[in-house]
C-alpha positions in Angstrom: 89.6 109.2 100.6 90.9 112.0 102.6 91.8 111.3 106.5 91.3 114.1 109.2 94.8 113.3 110.4 93.7 115.4 113.8 90.9 112.9 114.7 88.4 110.2 113.9 87.0 110.5 110.4 83.1 110.9 110.3 82.7 107.1 109.3 84.6 105.9 112.4 83.4 103.2 114.9 84.6 102.2 118.2 84.6 98.8 120.1 85.3 98.1 123.9 87.2 94.9 124.2 88.6 94.5 127.8 89.8 97.8 128.9 90.3 99.5 125.3 88.3 101.1 122.9 89.2 99.8 119.6 88.7 102.1 116.5 87.6 100.7 113.4 86.0 101.4 109.5 83.5 99.1 108.2 81.8 99.3 104.8 79.9 97.2 102.3 78.4 94.0 102.9 78.6 90.0 102.3 80.7 88.1 104.0 82.9 89.5 106.7 86.7 90.6 105.8 88.6 91.7 108.7 91.7 93.8 107.5 95.1 93.8 109.9 97.5 96.7 109.1 101.3 96.1 110.2 103.5 98.1 112.9 103.7 101.6 112.6 100.7 102.0 110.1 96.8 102.2 110.8 93.8 101.2 109.2 94.5 104.1 106.8 96.8 101.9 105.3 94.2 99.7 104.2 92.1 102.4 102.6 92.1 102.0 99.1 92.0 98.2 99.3 88.9 98.5 101.3 87.2 100.4 99.0 87.8 98.1 96.4 87.0 95.2 98.4 83.4 96.6 100.1 82.2 96.0 96.8 81.9 92.5 97.4 82.5 92.2 101.2 81.8 93.3 104.5 85.2 95.2 105.0 86.3 95.8 108.3 89.6 97.7 108.9 90.6 97.9 112.5 93.4 99.7 114.1 95.3 97.5 116.4 96.2 98.6 119.8 99.3 100.9 119.8 98.5 102.6 116.4 96.2 105.1 114.8 93.1 106.3 117.2 92.8 103.3 119.0 95.9 104.2 120.8 98.3 102.7 123.7 97.6 99.4 126.1 97.4 100.7 129.4 98.9 97.3 130.3 101.5 97.8 127.5 101.3 94.3 126.3 102.1 94.0 122.8 102.6 90.3 122.9 101.2 88.5 119.3 99.0 86.3 121.6 97.6 89.2 123.4 96.8 90.6 120.1 95.0 87.4 118.8 92.7 87.5 122.0 91.8 91.1 121.6 91.1 90.4 117.7 89.2 87.7 118.5 87.1 89.5 121.4 86.8 92.3 119.0 85.0 89.9 116.3 82.7 88.5 118.9 81.7 92.2 120.0 80.8 92.7 116.4 78.6 89.6 116.6 80.9 88.1 113.8 81.6 84.2 114.6 82.8 83.5 111.0 85.2 85.6 108.8 88.4 85.8 106.3 91.6 87.8 107.8 93.8 90.0 105.8 96.8 90.8 107.4 100.1 92.8 106.1 103.1 92.3 108.0 102.6 92.1 112.1 98.9 92.0 111.1 99.7 88.4 109.3 101.5 87.6 112.1 98.2 87.9 114.2 96.5 86.8 111.2 98.2 83.1 111.3 97.9 82.9 114.8 94.6 83.8 115.2 93.8 80.8 112.4 95.4 78.4 114.7 93.8 80.0 117.7 90.5 80.0 116.1 90.4 77.8 113.2 86.6 77.5 113.5 86.0 81.4 112.8 88.6 81.8 110.4 87.4 80.9 106.9 90.3 82.0 104.8 93.5 83.9 105.5 95.6 86.3 103.3 99.1 87.0 104.5 100.8 90.2 102.9 104.3 90.3 103.7 103.5 88.4 107.0 106.0 88.3 109.7 106.7 85.2 112.0 109.8 83.4 110.8 112.8 84.8 113.2 115.5 85.1 110.1 112.8 87.6 108.5 115.1 91.3 108.3 113.7 93.9 110.4 112.7 97.1 109.2 114.6 100.3 110.3 112.0 101.8 112.5 111.9 98.6 114.6 115.8 98.4 114.8 116.4 101.8 115.9 113.3 101.5 118.6 115.3 99.0 120.1 118.7 101.0 120.2 119.4 101.6 123.7 120.4 105.3 123.3 117.5 106.2 120.8 114.7 104.4 122.7 114.1 107.3 125.2 114.3 109.8 122.6 111.7 107.9 120.2 109.5 108.0 122.9 109.5 111.9 123.1 110.2 113.0 119.5 110.1 111.8 116.0 110.7 114.0 113.2 108.7 114.1 110.3 112.3 113.6 108.0 112.6 110.4 110.0 109.0 109.1 109.1 109.5 110.1 105.4 113.1 108.1 105.1 111.7 104.8 107.1 108.9 104.9 104.8 111.2 105.3 101.4 113.0 102.0 102.9 110.1 100.3 103.6 108.7 100.6 99.6 109.9 99.2 96.4 109.7 102.7 94.5 110.8 105.4 96.4 107.9 107.2 94.4 105.2 105.8 96.1 105.8 108.0 99.3 104.5 111.1 98.9 103.5 114.4 101.2 100.4 113.2 102.1 101.5 109.6 103.1 104.3 111.1 105.4 101.9 113.4 106.8 99.2 110.9 107.6 101.9 108.5 109.1 103.7 110.8 111.2 100.6 112.3 112.5 99.2 108.8 113.7 102.3 108.2 115.3 102.2 111.7 116.9 99.0 110.7 118.7 99.1 110.6 122.6 101.1 107.5 123.3 101.8 105.6 120.0 105.2 106.7 120.0 105.6 104.7 123.4 103.6 102.0 122.1 105.8 101.4 119.0 109.1 101.3 121.3 107.2 99.0 123.6 106.4 96.8 120.4 109.4 96.6 119.3 111.2 95.6 122.5 108.1 92.9 123.3 109.9 89.4 123.1 107.9 87.5 121.0 107.6 83.7 121.1 108.8 81.7 118.0 106.0 79.9 117.1 107.1 79.4 113.1 107.3 75.5 113.9 103.7 76.0 114.1 103.0 77.4 110.8 102.5 74.2 109.1 99.8 73.5 111.4 97.4 76.2 109.5 94.6 74.5 108.3 92.7 77.3 106.5 92.5 78.2 102.8 95.5 80.5 102.8 96.9 82.8 100.1 100.1 84.3 100.5 101.3 87.8 98.5 104.7 88.5 99.0 107.0 91.2 97.3 110.0 89.5 95.7 112.5 91.8 97.5 111.5 90.6 101.2 113.5 87.9 102.9 112.6 85.4 105.5 109.1 84.0 104.7 108.2 80.7 104.1 104.5 80.5 104.3 104.2 79.3 100.8 106.2 76.6 101.4 105.2 75.8 104.8 101.3 76.1 104.9 99.7 73.0 102.9 97.8 74.0 100.0 98.9 77.4 99.8 98.3 79.8 96.8 101.4 82.3 96.4 101.7 85.3 94.6 104.8 87.5 94.2 104.9 91.1 93.2 107.9 91.8 91.2 108.6 95.4 92.2 106.7 95.9 95.8 108.3 96.3 99.0 107.0 96.1 102.4 103.5 98.1 102.3 102.0 96.3 99.4 98.2 97.5 100.4 99.3 101.2 99.7 102.2 100.5 97.1 99.7 98.6 94.9 96.3 98.6 96.0 94.5 97.3 92.8 97.1 94.5 92.9 96.4 93.6 96.5 92.5 93.6 96.0 92.4 91.9 92.6 94.3 88.8 94.2 92.3 88.9 97.4 88.8 89.3 95.6 89.7 86.5 92.9 90.9 84.1 96.0 87.8 84.5 98.1 85.6 84.6 95.1 86.7 80.8 94.5 88.0 81.3 91.4 90.1 78.4 90.0 93.9 78.6 89.9 95.1 77.9 86.4 98.3 78.0 87.5 98.0 75.2 89.7 98.5 76.7 92.8 101.8 77.3 94.7 104.1 80.5 93.7 103.6 82.8 90.8 105.0 85.8 89.8 102.3 88.2 88.9 102.4 91.2 86.4 102.1 94.6 88.4 101.9 98.3 87.5 105.3 99.5 86.0 
């Protein structure tokens, strides 16, 4: 799918929640499936996964506040708890009381916190290289945004070359990052207010709620890249099914969308696990 880069696409939609107009795309029919991207990204990062899953589900891909065509929060409040309230309000605005959540990185953090806050609404949970444990390594972009010298500069200016370096550091195979991906991510980050929103998010003090992760009670699938550290969801959430991608990096929905979509479809379709649940390393594209 080709994105316009300069403005919302023809299939873009908006929903007003509080004082924000949230950008999203919706396709397919069936059970509702909400896709939540990670920091520094947008719903474009889930495009190919969404296209695959929309043949079976009502797929809703949201631009989280601070990113994409949703843009920054007026109150600059980027706590995960605030994201949870906004996402819950968004699904209520769409008239959806029951739905499954697929979240990558920050989106996964929001997902498991939403499952704790709204257990009667979240049917299933898929965590893709999710955050939430304090020992997880920080991506380069977050580290740079926390640097007191670079912080003011990043609010005003982000060279495309820096975007490319950051993306290459996030993926398992550098060849995954092509010119179109760099152009798209750089264009989204360069929309009015988005760079400052990213800096604000990176410098927001987040509450450590990792001790509550074992209380997640909804059926959960964990998709984890072998190279990503500091993730213990498969260990801590009872009954979790975990699949490990042997070569991927942080951006699995873009690095291997077919692998992600196939495992999400199998999980939500209720297919039995022939390997007895828990952890298994899956084959992936070479």
